[in-house]
N, C-alpha and C positions, 0 to 999 in steps of 0.2 A: 521439451518446453512447449513446442507448437502443439503437441498432442494434448497436453494438460490444459493449454489455453483454449483449445477448440472444444474440449469436453463439456464445459458448462453450457456453451451455446447449443451444442447438440442436444443436451438434456432439456434445455428450454424449448427447443423445436419440438421434441417429442411430447413435452407437456402441453404445448400449444395445440398440437394435433388432438391429443386426448381430450383437452377441454372443449375443442371445437366439436368433436364427435358427441360429447355429452350434452352440450348446449344446443347442438343443431346449427351452429353458425359456420361450420367449416364446410365449404361447398366444393365438391369435385365436379368436373365437367360431366354432364349427363351423357350416358352411352345410349339412351333410348329416345332422345328428342328427335322427332322426324325432321329430315332435311327439307328445306323449302324447295319445292319443285322448280325446275327451270321451265318457264312457260312463256309463250308469246303474250299471254294476258298479263295485265298489271295486277299482281296479287298484293292486296293490302297487308301491311305488317300486322295490323290489328283489325279484326272484323268490326265494322261500324254499324251501330244500331240505326235503323231507319227512323225517320221522324214520324210523329202521329200524322195521319192523313185520312181523308174520307172521300173515296171516289165510288163509282158504280160500274159493274160489268154490264154486258149487253143484255142480260136477263133482268136487269134492274136490281140485282142483289148488291148489297154494300161490299165495297172492296176497300179494306183497311189494312193496316200493318198486321193485324191478326190473320188476314187471309193468306199470308205468306208463311205461317208457322207450320211445321211438320213436314215440309218438303223443300226441295231445292227449286229455285226459280231463275229464269232469265227475264229481265225487264228491258223492253225496247220502246223508245218514245219516238213517235212520228205521226203521220196523218195519211188518210186514204187517198188523197189527191197527189201524193208525192210521186214524182215522175221517175225517180231513180233509186235513191238510198233505201227507202222503205221496202219496195219489192225485192231489191237485191238482198237486203239483210234478212227479211222474213223467209225468202227462198233458201238462204244459207242455213238459217236455224232449222228449217225443215230437214235439210240434209244432215245437220248435226244429230237430230233425233233419230234419223235413219241409221247413222253410223253407231250411235249408242245402243240401238236395238241389237247390234251384233255382239254386245257384251251382256250375256244373260245375267240377270239379277242386279245389275248396276242401277242405282236410283236414277230415274229419268226426270229431268227438270220440267216444270210447267213453264210455257212461254206466254208472257203477258205482253200484248201490244197496247201501249198506252197512247191514245190519241191526244195530241196537244192542239187539236183543231175542233173543239166541241161544237162550234157554230155550224159546221157542215157535217161532221161525223155523228149522225144520230145513231141510236143503238142498232137499228136494222142494217144500215150501211156498214157500220163498223163490224158487226157480227159476220156478215157475208164476206167482207174483205179479209178478216182474220182466218175464217174457215176455208177460204180459197187456197191458202197456202198450206194449211194443215188442220184437220178436224179437231185437234186438241188445243189449238191456239185460242187464247182468251182475250177478247177485246175489252178495254177499260177506258173510261174517260170521266170528266167531271167539269165543274166550273173552272175558270181560269185561276181563281184564288186557290181552289182546292188542288189543282194541278201543281201550282207553284209551291205549295206546302211540301210536295214530294220532290219535284224537280230541282228546286233551289239547293237543298242540302246535298243532293246527289251530284250537283255540278252540271245538270242537264240544262242547256240553254235553248230557248226557242223565241222567235220573233216573227212578226207578220210583215210581208212585203206589201206595200200599198196596192190596193186593188186596181185593176184596169177599168176602163169605161164600161166593160161588159160585166164587171163585178167579180172577175176571177182574181185570185191572189194565191201566192205560194207562202210556205212557212219555212223559214230557216231554222234548223234544229240540229242538236247534237246527234251523232250517229253511232255512238258506242252502245254496247250491250252490258248491262249490269247483272252480275251473278249474286244471288241472295241465298244464304244458307237456311237450314231448317229452323234456326232461331230468329229468322227475319232480319238477319244482319248482312250488310253488303261486304263481300269478301274479295271480289275481283271485278275488273273491267276488261272487256274485250273490244279493242279498237278495230275499225275497218282498215283494209279489206279483210273479211273473215274467210278463212280457209276451213271448211267444215271438218276435214280430217284432223287438222292440227287442233282445232277448237275442241273437238270431242275428246282427243287425247289429253289436252290441257285440263278439261273439265274433270276427267277421271283422276288425273294426278292430283288435282286440288282436293277432290273428295277423299282420296287416300291420306293426304296431308292432314285433313280434318278428322281422320279416324273412321271414315266410312269403310265398310268391307262388304263383299258380296261373293 
């Protein structure tokens, strides 16, 4: 009796599977979906498109969201008069590029140093500062409104400390590095302190996760 009672249910189960296969609504766990890498970086669950923005590099060329297409990028926001976080981070990013050079064929990111102090960081100063750390680093800046069009959606904060009687002032700013993919989308955040060896490994693992090969 138990066998006869269970038979109709078994038949219905088989029919359900068959119907699912035909209609495409029966989903089995994917055996090919890449596993999310374990990284020290904050890897976003979904790549986030950057907002429209319009800045300029130290050569006077427009720097917009389109400038980030076709290659991987690191974005770091700071200023040339920064006494600690900026030189430490830019030095670490130089070491990251050196570590990546040991992996032949791996896509190397472009490093963009975005100044949030356009009043003092004129193109010549910004260019020399960026190149001091690495000849491939690109300096970028713009008006405060133009900068906030990019920094706001990325969660990058910056504010100015009141100037001294001598006119000197400092800028409080976020110190994380933003990783942008070939489609110009934010995919990960690297928080300080940056370990160049770990960061380069995390970067390569993120690339593999997004289907890059070399």
